[in-house]
N, C-alpha and C positions, 0 to 999 in steps of 0.2 A: 310364486316363490322364486322361480328362476330370474325373474326380472329384478328382484331385490339383490340376488347374488351378483348378477351382471352389473348392476348399479354400484354396489360395493367394490367390485373389482375395478371398475372405471375410476372410482374415487382413489383407490390405492395407487393405481398407475399414475394418476395426476399428481398426487402428493409426493410420492417417492421419486417420480421422474423429475420433478422440479427441484429436489434437493441436491442433485448431483452437481459437481464442479464442472464448469464449462471452460474449455480452452479459450482464452482472450487474447492470445498473441504474446508479444514480448515488448518490453519498454524500448522506446527509441533512444537516440543519442541524447545525453543530458537529461535523462528522464528516470525517475525511480517510482515504481509502483508499490503501494501498500496493499497487499492482497494475502488472504489466508493467514492473517496475523503474522506477516513477515514483510521485510523490505526486499524488493526484487529490482535490481541486484543489491547486494548488501554493500558493495563498494564500486564507485566509478571514478574515473579520472577525467578532469576537464581542464581546459586552458583558463587562465586568469581572465576575468571579464565575462565568463560564461554564466548563463542563467540555467539553474537546474529546476525542473519542474517535478513536484511530487504529487501523484495522483492516487487517491483513495479508490481502489478497485474492490474493497472489502465491504461487508455489510456492517462491520463495527466501526465506530469512531476512532480515529487515530490522531496523533500529533507528530510533527517533526521538530524536535527540540534539540538544539546544539548543546553539547556538554559544557561548552565555554560560555554559553548565554548569548552567542553571537546572533542567533535567530530562534524564533519560537512561532510555529505556525498557529498555535491555538487549536481548537477542535477542527479537524477536517472531516466532515460528514462524508458519507458514501457518494461517490461521483464527483466530489469537489477536489480542487487542486490548490497547492501552495507553491509559489515560486520564490527563489532566492538567487541573487546574483553574487558570485564569488570573485571579488576584486583583489584579493590577497592570496599569494601562494602559500601552500601549507596543507596540512591534513586536518580536516574538520570532521569530528565524530558527532553522531547524533543518535537519538533514541525516540521511541514513542513514549510520551509522558503517561499515557493510559495503561501501557503494558511494559513498564520499565524493567521488570524482572524477567521478561521473555528475551533471550539472547537473539532470537530470530528478528526481533524488532530494534535492532541496533545496526548502525551502518557508518560508512565513512565516505567522504568526498575528498579526493586528492586533487589539489589545484596545482597545476605546473605553470 
């Protein structure tokens, strides 16, 4: 009987231990992470001609879709990236097409 209880306890530890969020660092310059159903950071400033990399660090699928229609990543699966080069100065707003009602999945690129 004790071996069954021990086995059950080990299973619980493995299952619940693997569910916790792990710290994965911070995005680098010109980089936006899609994690925990949010863009991180929600706004960045880059120079004209800069390429921004969007990386899906979440388990869910996401997109990076410009409000203006300038760019659309399509589906970005977990672990994949999308890049876009901003050659025009201005403010470029974007959202996740899969979670468009989630205000945490909206962001801006300010190009100087």
